[in-house]
C-alpha positions in Angstrom: -8.0 -36.4 4.8 -9.1 -37.4 8.8 -12.6 -38.7 7.9 -12.8 -41.0 4.1 -12.8 -39.6 0.9 -15.8 -37.7 -0.2 -16.6 -40.6 -2.9 -17.0 -43.6 0.2 -18.9 -40.3 2.5 -21.4 -40.3 -0.8 -21.9 -44.1 -0.2 -22.7 -44.3 3.2 -24.4 -41.6 2.9 -27.0 -43.2 0.3 -27.1 -46.2 2.5 -28.7 -43.6 5.5 -30.8 -42.5 3.0 -32.2 -45.7 2.8 -33.0 -46.7 6.1 -36.3 -46.8 7.0 -37.2 -44.1 9.9 -37.9 -46.7 12.4 -34.4 -48.3 11.0 -33.3 -44.6 12.0 -34.5 -44.2 15.2 -33.5 -47.4 16.4 -29.6 -46.6 15.5 -30.1 -43.5 16.9 -31.5 -44.7 20.3 -28.4 -47.0 20.8 -25.9 -46.3 23.9 -23.7 -48.8 23.4 -20.9 -48.8 20.8 -20.8 -52.7 20.2 -24.4 -52.6 19.1 -23.6 -49.7 17.2 -20.8 -51.5 15.4 -23.1 -54.4 15.0 -25.7 -52.7 13.1 -23.5 -51.2 11.0 -21.8 -54.9 10.1 -25.4 -55.9 9.9 -25.9 -53.2 7.2 -22.7 -54.5 5.2 -23.1 -56.4 2.0 -19.7 -57.5 -0.5 -20.7 -55.1 -2.8 -19.7 -52.6 -0.2 -16.1 -54.1 0.5 -16.0 -54.0 -3.4 -16.9 -50.6 -3.7 -14.3 -49.5 -1.1 -11.4 -51.5 -2.7 -12.7 -50.1 -6.1 -12.3 -46.1 -5.4 -9.2 -46.8 -3.5 -7.6 -47.8 -7.0 -7.0 -44.1 -6.8 -4.2 -44.4 -4.0 -2.3 -47.4 -6.0 0.1 -48.9 -3.6 1.3 -51.9 -5.3 5.1 -52.3 -6.4 5.2 -51.2 -10.3 8.4 -51.7 -12.2 7.2 -49.1 -14.7 6.8 -46.5 -12.4 10.1 -47.3 -10.3 11.9 -46.7 -14.0 10.1 -43.4 -14.7 11.2 -42.6 -11.1 14.9 -43.5 -12.0 14.6 -41.7 -14.9 13.6 -38.5 -13.3 16.3 -39.1 -10.4 18.8 -39.1 -13.3 17.7 -35.8 -14.8 17.9 -34.1 -11.5 21.4 -35.8 -10.9 22.8 -34.4 -14.2 21.0 -30.8 -13.4 23.0 -31.3 -9.9 20.1 -31.1 -7.9 21.2 -33.8 -5.7 18.4 -33.4 -3.2 15.5 -33.8 -5.7 17.9 -36.7 -7.0 17.6 -38.5 -4.0 14.0 -38.6 -3.5 13.1 -39.3 -7.0 15.4 -42.4 -6.8 14.1 -42.9 -3.1 10.4 -43.2 -5.4 11.9 -45.5 -7.2 13.2 -47.8 -4.8 9.8 -48.2 -3.1 7.9 -48.8 -6.4 10.7 -51.8 -7.5 9.9 -55.3 -6.4 12.2 -57.1 -4.3 13.7 -59.4 -7.0 14.2 -57.0 -9.7 17.1 -55.3 -11.1 15.2 -52.5 -11.0 15.7 -51.9 -7.2 19.4 -52.4 -7.0 20.1 -50.0 -9.7 17.8 -47.5 -7.8 19.8 -48.0 -4.7 23.1 -47.7 -6.9 22.0 -44.3 -8.1 20.8 -43.4 -4.6 24.3 -43.7 -3.3 26.1 -41.5 -6.0 23.4 -38.8 -5.0 24.1 -39.2 -1.3 27.9 -39.0 -1.8 27.9 -35.8 -3.5 25.3 -34.6 -0.3 27.8 -36.0 1.9 26.1 -38.9 3.2 28.9 -41.2 3.3 27.3 -43.4 6.1 23.9 -43.4 4.2 26.1 -43.9 0.9 27.6 -47.3 2.3 24.5 -48.5 3.2 22.9 -48.3 0.1 26.0 -49.6 -1.8 25.5 -52.7 0.2 21.7 -52.8 -0.3 22.6 -52.5 -4.1 25.2 -55.5 -4.1 22.8 -57.9 -2.1 20.2 -57.1 -4.7 21.5 -58.3 -7.6 23.7 -55.3 -8.9 25.2 -55.5 -12.6 28.1 -57.2 -12.2 29.6 -55.5 -15.0 28.9 -52.1 -13.0 30.1 -53.4 -9.9 33.7 -51.8 -10.3 31.8 -48.1 -10.1 30.2 -49.4 -6.4 33.5 -50.3 -5.4 35.2 -46.7 -6.5 32.4 -45.0 -4.6 32.6 -47.7 -1.6 36.5 -46.9 -1.1 36.0 -43.2 -1.8 33.6 -43.2 1.3 35.7 -45.0 3.6 38.4 -42.2 2.7 35.9 -39.7 5.0 36.2 -42.0 8.1 39.1 -41.6 10.5 39.9 -45.2 10.8 38.6 -46.7 7.9 35.5 -49.7 8.8 36.4 -49.2 12.4 35.3 -45.5 11.9 32.2 -46.3 10.4 31.2 -48.6 12.9 31.9 -46.1 15.5 29.6 -43.5 13.7 26.9 -46.0 13.3 26.8 -46.9 17.5 26.3 -43.1 17.7 23.6 -42.7 15.0 20.3 -41.9 15.7 18.2 -38.9 14.8 15.7 -36.5 16.6 13.6 -33.3 14.9 11.8 -31.2 16.8 8.7 -29.2 16.5 7.5 -25.5 17.4 11.3 -24.3 17.2 13.7 -26.7 15.9 15.1 -28.3 13.1 16.2 -31.8 12.1 19.1 -31.6 15.3 19.9 -33.7 18.2 20.0 -31.9 21.4 21.3 -31.7 24.4 18.8 -33.3 27.4 17.6 -30.9 29.8 18.3 -32.1 33.1 15.4 -30.3 34.9 12.9 -31.9 32.5 10.8 -34.1 34.6 11.8 -36.8 31.9 15.4 -36.5 31.5 16.6 -39.4 32.2 14.8 -40.8 29.3 17.0 -39.0 26.7 20.1 -41.2 26.6 18.5 -44.2 24.8 15.2 -45.6 26.3 12.2 -44.6 24.7 10.5 -41.4 26.7 7.2 -42.4 28.5 4.7 -40.1 30.3 6.0 -38.1 33.2 4.0 -35.2 35.2 5.8 -32.4 37.3 6.2 -33.2 40.7 3.8 -29.9 41.0 0.8 -31.1 39.0 -2.3 -33.4 40.4 -4.6 -35.1 38.2 -8.4 -34.3 39.3 -11.8 -34.5 38.4 -14.9 -33.1 38.6 -18.1 -33.7 36.8 -18.2 -30.5 35.0 -14.5 -30.9 33.9 -13.9 -34.4 33.9 -10.0 -35.7 34.5 -7.6 -32.7 34.0 -4.4 -31.5 35.7 -4.2 -28.9 38.6 -0.6 -27.0 39.7 -0.4 -28.0 43.2 2.6 -25.7 43.8 3.7 -22.3 41.7 5.0 -23.5 38.0 7.6 -20.6 36.3 7.1 -19.8 32.6 9.4 -22.2 30.5 9.4 -25.2 32.9 8.2 -28.8 31.7 5.4 -29.4 33.3 4.9 -33.1 31.5 6.5 -35.0 29.1 3.9 -37.5 27.0 4.7 -40.4 24.5 2.1 -40.9 21.7 0.4 -44.3 22.0 0.6 -44.4 18.5 0.7 -42.3 15.5 0.0 -42.4 11.6 1.6 -40.0 9.0 -0.6 -37.5 7.3 0.2 -37.9 3.2 0.6 -34.9 1.2 1.5 -32.3 3.5 4.7 -29.8 3.7 5.5 -31.1 -0.5 7.1 -28.4 -2.3 6.6 -27.0 -5.6 10.1 -26.7 -6.3 10.3 -30.6 -6.0 7.3 -31.5 -8.2 7.3 -35.0 -10.5 6.2 -35.2 -14.1 3.5 -37.4 -12.5 0.4 -35.2 -11.8 2.0 -32.6 -9.9 2.8 -35.1 -7.2 5.0 -33.7 -4.5 7.3 -34.9 -2.1 5.2 -35.1 1.0 5.8 -35.9 4.3 5.1 -39.7 3.5 8.2 -39.4 1.3 10.8 -37.8 4.2 9.4 -39.8 7.3 10.0 -42.9 8.5 6.4 -44.2 9.0 7.0 -45.6 12.3 9.1 -42.9 14.3 8.2 -40.0 12.3 11.9 -39.0 11.8 12.9 -37.3 8.5 15.4 -39.5 6.8 17.2 -39.2 3.1 17.4 -43.2 2.5 14.3 -44.9 3.5 14.1 -48.5 3.9 10.8 -49.6 1.6 8.3 -52.5 2.7 8.8 -55.3 0.9 5.2 -55.7 0.1 3.8 -52.1 -0.7 5.1 -49.1 -2.2 3.9 -46.8 0.3 5.1 -47.1 3.5 8.6 -46.8 3.9 11.3 -46.4 7.2 14.4 -44.9 8.5 16.2 -48.2 9.1 15.7 -52.2 9.5 14.8 -51.7 12.8 11.9 -49.0 12.8 10.8 -51.5 9.3 10.5 -54.3 11.8 8.9 -52.8 14.4 6.0 -51.7 12.4 5.6 -55.2 10.5 5.4 -56.9 13.9 3.1 -54.1 15.3 0.7 -53.7 12.7 2.2 -53.0 9.2 1.6 -56.9 8.2 -2.3 -56.4 8.4 -2.2 -52.9 7.0 -0.1 -54.0 4.1 -2.7 -55.7 2.3 -5.3 -53.2 3.0 -3.2 -50.1 2.6 -5.0 -48.6 -0.4 -8.5 -49.2 1.4 -6.8 -47.3 4.4 -6.2 -44.3 2.8 -9.5 -44.2 1.1 -11.0 -44.3 4.7 -9.4 -41.6 6.3 -6.1 -41.1 8.8 -8.4 -41.4 11.8 -9.8 -45.0 10.8 -6.0 -45.9 10.2 -5.2 -44.4 13.6 -8.1 -46.3 15.6 -7.3 -49.8 13.9 -3.3 -48.9 14.5 -4.5 -48.6 18.3 -6.0 -51.4 18.5 -3.9 -53.6 16.7 -0.7 -52.7 18.9 -3.0 -53.4 22.2 -4.1 -56.7 21.4 -7.2 -58.4 22.6 -5.7 -59.1 26.5 -5.5 -55.2 27.1 -8.8 -54.7 25.5 -10.5 -57.8 27.9 -8.5 -55.9 30.9 -9.8 -52.2 30.0 -13.3 -53.4 29.8 -13.3 -54.9 33.3 -14.6 -52.9 36.0 -11.9 -50.9 38.0 -11.4 -52.4 41.4 -9.8 -50.9 44.0 -6.9 -53.4 44.4 -6.1 -52.7 40.9 -2.0 -51.5 40.8 -2.8 -50.9 37.2 -4.6 -47.9 38.0 -4.3 -45.0 40.6 -6.9 -43.0 42.0 -6.5 -39.5 40.7 -4.7 -36.7 42.6 -4.2 -35.4 45.8 -6.2 -32.7 47.0 -5.2 -29.3 45.5 -4.6 -26.7 47.3 -7.2 -24.4 46.3 -10.2 -24.1 48.9 -12.6 -22.8 46.2 -12.0 -25.4 43.2 -14.9 -27.4 42.6 -12.3 -30.4 41.6 -12.1 -33.2 43.5 -9.6 -36.3 44.3 -10.7 -39.3 43.6 -9.5 -40.5 47.1 -12.4 -39.1 47.8 -14.5 -41.0 45.3 -16.6 -38.2 43.8 -16.9 -39.9 40.3 -19.4 -39.6 37.3 -22.1 -42.6 37.2 -22.7 -43.7 33.9 -26.7 -44.0 33.1 -25.8 -46.4 30.7 -22.2 -48.4 29.2 -22.0 -46.9 26.3 -23.3 -43.2 26.7 -19.9 -41.8 28.1 -21.3 -38.1 28.4 -24.1 -39.1 30.1 -23.4 -38.4 33.9 -24.6 -37.5 37.6 -22.7 -36.4 40.7 -23.5 -39.6 42.2 -20.0 -42.1 43.3 -19.6 -44.5 41.2 -16.4 -46.6 42.5 -16.2 -48.8 39.4 -16.0 -46.1 37.1 -13.1 -45.9 35.2 -13.1 -42.7 33.2 -12.4 -41.1 36.6 -8.6 -42.9 37.0 -5.4 -41.7 35.7 -3.7 -44.9 34.3 -0.5 -43.4 33.2 0.7 -44.2 29.6 -0.6 -47.4 29.6 -3.6 -48.3 26.9 -6.0 -47.7 30.0 -5.4 -44.5 29.5 -6.7 -44.3 25.6 -9.4 -47.0 26.1 -11.0 -44.8 29.0 -11.0 -41.3 26.7 -14.9 -40.6 26.4 -15.9 -41.2 22.8 -18.6 -39.1 23.3 -21.2 -41.2 21.7 -24.7 -38.8 22.0 -22.6 -35.9 21.0 -21.9 -37.1 17.5 -24.9 -36.5 15.0 -26.6 -40.1 14.0 -25.3 -39.7 10.4 -21.6 -39.2 11.5 -22.0 -42.6 13.9 -23.4 -44.2 11.0 -20.4 -43.4 8.4 -17.8 -44.5 11.2 -19.5 -47.5 12.2 -20.2 -48.6 8.5 -16.8 -47.5 7.5 -15.2 -49.5 10.2 -17.4 -52.7 9.5 -16.2 -52.6 5.9 -12.4 -52.3 6.8 -13.0 -54.9 9.4 -14.4 -57.3 6.8 -11.6 -56.2 4.2 -9.4 -57.4 6.5 -10.9 -60.7 7.6 -10.6 -61.6 3.9 -7.0 -60.1 3.5 -5.5 -63.1 5.7 -5.8 -64.7 9.4 -6.3 -62.8 12.3 -3.7 -60.2 14.2 -1.4 -62.5 16.2 -2.6 -59.9 19.1 -5.6 -60.9 18.8 -5.3 -64.7 18.5 -5.0 -65.1 22.4 -8.8 -66.4 22.9 -10.7 -64.6 25.4 -12.5 -62.5 22.5 -15.9 -64.6 23.3 -15.6 -63.7 27.0 -16.9 -60.5 26.5 -19.2 -60.9 23.5 -21.2 -63.8 24.6 -24.5 -61.9 25.3 -23.7 -60.2 21.8 -26.0 -60.7 18.9 -23.4 -60.8 16.4 -24.4 -60.4 12.8 -22.3 -62.6 10.4 -20.0 -61.8 7.7 -20.8 -62.6 4.2 -17.5 -64.4 4.5 -15.7 -66.6 7.0 -12.1 -65.6 7.2 -9.7 -68.7 8.0 -9.2 -68.1 11.8 -11.7 -65.3 12.3 -13.8 -66.6 14.7 -17.3 -64.4 15.6 -16.2 -63.2 18.6 -13.4 -61.6 17.1 -15.8 -58.6 16.0 -14.4 -57.5 19.3 -11.9 -55.9 17.2 -14.3 -53.8 14.9 -15.8 -52.9 18.0 -12.7 -51.4 19.9 -11.8 -49.8 16.7 -15.2 -47.9 16.5 -14.7 -46.8 19.8 -11.0 -45.5 19.4 -12.6 -43.2 16.2 -15.3 -42.1 17.7 -12.6 -41.1 20.6 -9.9 -39.4 18.4 -12.6 -37.4 16.8 -12.2 -35.3 20.4 -9.0 -36.4 21.2 -6.7 -36.4 18.6 -3.5 -34.7 18.3 -2.0 -32.9 15.6 1.7 -33.0 15.3 3.3 -30.2 13.9 7.2 -29.9 13.3 9.2 -26.6 12.0 10.6 -27.4 8.5 12.9 -25.3 6.8 11.5 -24.1 3.2 14.7 -24.7 1.4 15.2 -21.3 0.5 18.8 -20.1 -0.9 18.6 -17.0 1.4 21.5 -16.8 4.6 18.7 -16.2 6.8 16.8 -19.6 7.9 13.1 -19.6 6.8 10.4 -22.6 8.5 6.9 -23.0 8.1 5.4 -25.0 10.7 3.9 -28.4 9.0 1.0 -30.7 10.3 3.1 -34.1 9.7 0.9 -36.8 11.9 -2.1 -37.6 14.0 -1.1 -39.2 17.2 -3.1 -40.4 20.5 -1.3 -39.0 23.7 -2.8 -40.6 26.9 -1.6 -38.1 29.2 -1.9 -34.6 27.2 -5.8 -35.8 26.4 -6.2 -34.7 29.9 -5.6 -31.6 29.0 -8.6 -29.3 28.9 -8.8 -26.5 26.7 -8.7 -22.4 26.5 -8.5 -19.9 24.1 -5.6 -18.4 26.0 -3.9 -21.3 27.1 -1.1 -21.0 29.8 0.7 -23.5 28.0 3.0 -24.5 24.9 3.7 -27.7 22.8 6.9 -29.1 21.4 7.1 -32.0 19.8 9.8 -34.2 19.0 10.6 -37.2 16.7 13.7 -39.5 17.4 15.0 -42.6 15.9 17.6 -43.6 18.8 20.1 -46.5 18.7 21.5 -48.0 21.7 24.9 -49.7 21.5 24.0 -52.0 24.5 20.9 -54.2 24.3 20.9 -54.8 28.2 19.7 -51.5 29.0 16.8 -51.3 26.6 13.4 -52.9 27.9 12.1 -55.8 26.1 9.3 -54.4 24.8 11.2 -51.5 23.0 13.8 -53.9 21.4 13.8 -54.7 17.8 16.1 -56.6 15.9 18.1 -55.3 12.6 18.0 -57.9 10.4 20.8 -60.7 9.9 23.3 -58.3 11.5 21.6 -58.3 14.7 24.3 -60.0 16.9 27.1 -57.1 16.4 24.9 -54.1 14.9 23.5 -51.5 17.4 20.0 -52.4 18.8 17.8 -49.9 17.1 14.9 -48.4 19.5 11.8 -46.9 17.9 11.2 -43.7 20.1 8.4 -42.4 18.0 6.8 -39.0 18.7 6.9 -37.3 22.2 5.6 -34.0 23.3 7.1 -31.6 26.2 4.6 -29.3 27.6 5.8 -26.4 29.2 4.6 -23.2 31.0 4.1 -20.0 29.1 3.5 -18.0 31.6 3.5 -18.4 35.2 0.9 -20.9 36.9 -0.4 -20.6 40.4 -1.1 -23.1 43.1 -4.7 -24.4 42.3 -5.0 -23.3 38.7 -5.2 -25.4 35.9 -3.2 -26.3 33.5 -4.8 -25.6 29.9 -4.2 -25.7 26.3 -5.6 -25.0 23.2 -7.5 -27.2 20.9 -7.2 -25.3 17.6 -9.3 -22.3 17.9 -6.9 -19.6 19.4 -8.4 -15.8 20.6 -5.4 -14.6 18.9 -6.6 -15.4 15.5 -10.4 -16.2 15.2 -13.6 -14.2 16.9 -15.3 -15.2 19.7 -18.5 -16.8 17.8 -16.6 -18.6 15.5 -14.3 -20.3 18.0 -17.2 -21.5 20.0 -19.1 -23.0 16.8 -15.7 -24.8 15.8 -15.0 -26.0 19.3 -19.1 -27.2 20.0 -19.5 -29.2 16.7 -16.1 -30.9 17.1 -15.6 -31.5 21.2 -19.3 -31.0 22.1 -18.8 -27.8 24.7 -19.4 -24.3 25.0 -16.0 -22.8 26.2 -16.6 -20.3 28.7 -12.5 -20.0 29.3 -11.0 -16.5 30.9 -10.4 -15.3 27.0 -14.5 -16.2 25.9 -15.8 -14.6 29.0 -13.9 -11.4 28.6 -14.8 -10.8 25.0 -18.6 -12.2 25.6 -18.4 -9.1 27.9 -17.7 -6.7 25.2 -20.5 -7.7 23.0 -22.9 -10.4 21.9 -20.4 -11.2 18.9 -17.4 -10.8 21.3 -14.7 -8.3 20.5 -12.5 -10.9 19.1 -8.6 -9.9 17.5 -8.5 -6.5 15.9 -9.2 -6.2 12.1 -6.0 -4.6 11.4 -7.8 -2.4 8.3 -8.2 1.5 8.1 -10.0 3.6 6.1 -8.9 3.9 2.5 -10.1 7.7 2.3 -8.8 9.2 5.5 -6.5 6.2 7.1 -8.7 6.7 10.2 -10.1 3.7 12.4 -13.0 1.6 10.8 -15.6 -0.6 12.3 -17.9 -3.5 11.1 -21.4 -2.4 9.9 -23.8 -3.4 7.3 -23.8 -1.9 3.3 -26.8 -3.0 1.8 -27.6 -5.9 3.9 -24.1 -7.2 3.3 -21.1 -7.3 5.6 -18.7 -4.2 5.0 -16.9 -1.5 7.1 -17.2 2.3 7.7 -14.8 5.0 8.9 -15.8 5.9 12.4 -15.1 9.6 12.1 -18.0 11.7 11.2 -16.1 14.1 9.1 -15.3 11.2 6.6 -17.8 7.9 7.2 -16.5 6.3 4.4 -17.8 2.9 3.4 -16.1 0.2 1.9 -18.4 -3.3 1.1 -16.6 -6.9 2.4 -17.1 -7.9 -1.3 -14.6 -4.6 -2.2 -12.2 -5.4 0.3 -12.2 -9.0 -0.3 -11.3 -8.1 -4.2 -8.7 -6.1 -2.9 -6.9 -8.4 -0.3 -7.0 -11.5 -3.0 -5.3 -9.1 -5.4 -2.4 -8.3 -3.0 -2.2 -11.7 -2.2 -1.8 -12.8 -5.6 1.1 -10.2 -6.1 2.5 -11.8 -3.0 2.3 -15.2 -4.5 3.9 -14.1 -7.4 6.8 -12.1 -5.8 7.4 -15.3 -4.0 7.7 -17.5 -7.4 9.9 -14.9 -8.3 12.1 -15.5 -5.2 12.3 -19.2 -6.0 13.2 -18.9 -9.5 16.6 -16.1 -8.9 14.9 -13.2 -9.6 14.9 -11.5 -6.6 14.8 -8.0 -8.2 11.9 -8.6 -10.0 10.7 -10.0 -6.8 11.4 -6.5 -4.7 9.6 -4.2 -7.8 6.3 -6.7 -7.3 6.4 -6.9 -3.7 6.7 -2.7 -3.6 3.5 -2.3 -5.9 2.0 -4.7 -3.4 3.1 -3.1 -0.2 1.9 0.2 -2.0 -1.6 -1.2 -2.5 -2.0 -2.5 0.9 -0.8 0.2 2.4 -4.3 2.1 1.4 -6.3 0.1 3.3 -4.3 -1.8 5.9 -2.8 -1.0 9.1 0.9 -2.1 10.0 -0.4 -4.7 12.2 -2.4 -6.3 9.5 -1.0 -9.9 9.1 -0.8 -9.4 5.1 1.4 -6.3 5.8 3.6 -8.8 7.7 3.8 -11.3 5.1 4.8 -8.5 2.4 7.5 -7.3 4.7 8.8 -11.0 5.3 9.1 -11.6 1.6 10.8 -8.3 1.3 13.0 -9.1 3.7 13.7 -11.8 1.8 14.3 -10.6 -1.3 17.0 -8.1 -0.1 18.9 -10.6 1.9 19.4 -13.0 -1.4 21.1 -10.0 -2.8 23.5 -9.3 -0.1 21.4 -5.7 1.4 21.5 -6.9 4.9 20.2 -3.5 6.1 17.4 -3.0 4.2 16.2 -7.0 4.9 16.4 -6.0 8.4 14.4 -3.0 8.0 11.2 -5.0 6.3 11.6 -7.6 9.4 11.3 -5.2 11.6 8.0 -4.4 9.9 7.7 -7.6 9.9 8.1 -7.8 13.9 5.4 -5.3 14.4 2.6 -7.1 12.8 3.6 -10.3 14.2 4.1 -9.2 17.8 0.2 -7.2 17.1 -1.4 -10.5 15.8 0.0 -13.3 18.3 1.3 -11.1 21.4 4.3 -10.2 23.2 5.3 -13.7 24.9 5.0 -15.5 22.0 6.8 -18.0 20.0 6.0 -16.8 16.9 7.4 -13.6 17.9 10.2 -15.4 19.0 10.8 -17.4 15.7 10.5 -13.7 13.9 13.1 -12.2 16.1 15.8 -15.4 15.6 15.2 -14.2 12.1 16.3 -10.6 12.6 19.1 -11.7 14.6 20.4 -13.6 11.7 20.1 -10.6 9.6 21.7 -8.1 11.8 24.4 -10.5 12.1 25.2 -11.5 8.7 24.8 -8.1 7.7 27.6 -6.9 10.4 25.3 -4.9 12.9 27.1 -6.2 16.3 25.0 -3.8 18.2 21.4 -4.3 17.2 22.3 -7.9 16.9 22.9 -8.5 20.6 19.9 -6.7 21.5 17.6 -8.7 19.3 19.5 -12.0 20.4 18.7 -11.8 24.0 14.8 -10.6 23.1 14.7 -13.7 20.9 16.6 -16.3 23.2 14.0 -15.2 26.0 11.0 -16.4 24.1 12.3 -19.4 22.5 14.1 -20.4 25.9 10.2 -20.0 27.2 8.6 -22.2 24.8 11.3 -24.9 23.6 13.7 -24.8 26.4 17.2 -23.7 26.4 18.9 -26.4 24.3 16.9 -26.2 21.1 18.7 -25.6 18.0 17.7 -21.9 17.4 19.0 -20.8 21.5 22.3 -22.4 20.6 22.9 -20.6 17.5 22.1 -17.4 19.0 24.3 -18.4 21.7 27.1 -19.0 19.1 26.3 -15.9 17.2 26.3 -13.9 20.8 29.8 -15.7 21.5 31.1 -14.5 18.3 29.9 -10.7 18.7 31.3 -10.7 22.0 34.7 -11.6 20.9 34.4 -9.3 17.9 33.4 -6.2 20.6 
């Protein structure tokens, strides 16, 4: 997913194995990224470019009329079955596969408008009707569209005038971590609240924070005053992002084409990441799609006009390669050259880091004292000394500009030589493929690239593309730099998505939809038990007043741009909240993935060392290390299958296993036997969920009861699998309207969630939210009010008081208070 596909990796491994020992030593000793890229480019021949294009045929992105017709046929089947949501998704696929001048395009638009009408998306229905008519819809069928158009307009208070008002207020915002696709009220206490009413959010630090530097930690954030739990301490906008294909698909929406599911690339706008029910397709490929003409135009101007011809190769090369290219395309040669220049004290675009922090014992120094790392070599970003170096830009804070992204550490020496070679060859091949696809990007046609590569021994490409001067290989070098940076600095963007369950209780799952690079968030260091929580949001905002929008974010919306609202692509942003009180002088930390509640010490440290090149000595790791060589880690939540007593890990015949700690029992179980029992319970759980999704809740309950009985022999009630079984049982009971039984099961699940994640966690807040819904729907006001207050506290702490779940809890409480 992140790295290139296995077939390309194997191809590059063969190239690496054919290098001589001296060539490998020479490559491994390179300390400058320009030289690393040059070496990779020197190894590429036309056959390598052809090979990448050949294996990319498994990711077809060309327009395909036959496939468009099949998608429309599948949409018709779903429409007849009154599954209008699935019908819309199939028709949207047809829209994307149909060529611009084909009749299929107009037919798919027309059919999608019918499905949207039944889903009561009247504005989107009218837009599709216009598109169908503008793309040659058959004249003898136009009366159907005209009738549907009239029916839609009846749903607007003042006809077309009401429609225009609706368009001007249109926009959507999806929030992650604890919200669904709903607009939210701006938080007046947020450091970025002034950005919430039309303009794109920008990076904004709370006044109580200082960006500091130390040779051990690099740049990091420190609290200069006390920060209360729940306060927003940082808001940051992604400099660039790329959707992850295939994520978040649902089994109930499979097509007949090799079990393909509708993932994020079908549901979300490829520019702003907002979810859309009626995407607008790229006119050149079948993959990219957008929520509006404005997003389509914005993506085309910024990066997609160059990505479009090589889209299949980019899919094969992986998300990191595409994101690295996108960052470089957005920046352009002028910003790159500016970033490569030494930082001068008079440079107004960069700020010396921080004011003095209040902690007397901190080793962090503000940059006003000019204690910065001195790089021994410009390409070796992780070789430092404590000598002052005035012109070292890695110790500066550059806000949300490209400078912040460019000066993130690429950790060139931290990556294994074989991985460096893979990245170098991949980017070099994409660079040559980009040259062959057309002229250079406009942002790289401004001259000046030669200024920084005059001394470079640049290898010549097999073929010279029109307008591609040899000096423009700087683009490839910069893309390689960003790819190496992203290995350590990329941020997974996750949003909560409704699973579509038909129960009266919300069922959501967290889905990773994209990979992004955030200029300021990247400064935060890791902790296995962090003091912050992240809340992502995606949005596409519309401003009716063009003069209030900054020119760099203004995007034309097509022929009707003069009269229509101006479309502003806000993209993905993140809010960082304090998950607990932070004292003055404490560092602000977030988790890079390995968390103390989910993973043992040795595994966390191994993963962090492999990807981020450091040995974690955070508070959680230090405490666990004191408990033994392996670290205490999370409770196994296992019990003796014979006496139900506690167990401890041991070795059984040389293999890992568990033994009862009671001397009177001493029952042993091997790891393989335990794994087999766990697998049997998991299979039953999956089968029970399948029964739920096919409207057979009674059969699901019987199967779950057997699974719970088996699991109870060797699993404590606090085991995560016990929580999953109880959660599924609650869903089944709620489907049958047995609210008391459903609430009882969900309370069991709450016990497991609390034990696994902790008392003040977002995971517990989500589960309590579901429990409050069950009590409310079951008509139990006392228990409902009790749970509402607990759920609201946790959700407000991690997501803010204006998130949709907190608003729903407030509405439930108001209703119950009225009854009481």
